[in-house]
N, C-alpha and C positions, 0 to 999 in steps of 0.2 A: 502495499499499500504506498502512494507516494505522500510525502510529507513537505509544507510547506516551509521553504528554510528561511521564510523571511519571518513568520507567528508560529508557526511548529502544528498548526493544524492539520487532521490526515484525510484525504480522499481517498475514494472506492477504484477511480481512474485517473490517467494521465489529463484526460480531459478537463477533467472537473478540476484538477490541479492548476492547470495553465488558466480556465475560466476563472479561477478563484484569483490567480495572480495579476490577469487582465485588470480585472473589476476594483479588486482591492486595495494590490500595492502598486498602481500606475495612474500617473494624471495626465489628462490630454493637452497636450500644447497647441497651439494655433500654430497654422504652415509646416508642423513638422512632425505632429504623430504623438505617442506614446512613451513616457519616460518613465522610470521607476522611482517612488516618491521614498525617498530614505524618514521621511516622518510617520509613515504606516509600517513601519519596522517594528516586530516587538520583540525581539531579542530575552528577556526576563520570560514573559509570558511561554515562550517556547519552553525555555529551561526548565518552568515551572509544572509548563503539558509531559515534557519528555518524563521527570520526572514521577512524576500520580502513574504514569503506565507503566513503569519500571518497577512498580512497588506491587502494580493491578498484575503485573505476568510472575513476577515474584511468589513461588507459591513457598509456604511454607514447610517444616514437616507432619508428617500426617501423625504424628504421637505430638 
């Protein structure tokens, strides 16, 4: 499952990830197209989401 490198969200398909990046992490500049917007990056939130997933994946001993 692909993960957004800017905010840490997971998507079912690569196409969904591409659409998310285009809509959420870019801005449109007149006469030049779309460019990445660094103000939409959430690296701390991405780290927190990864840590939560890591905790959920780790299973403790059965006893």
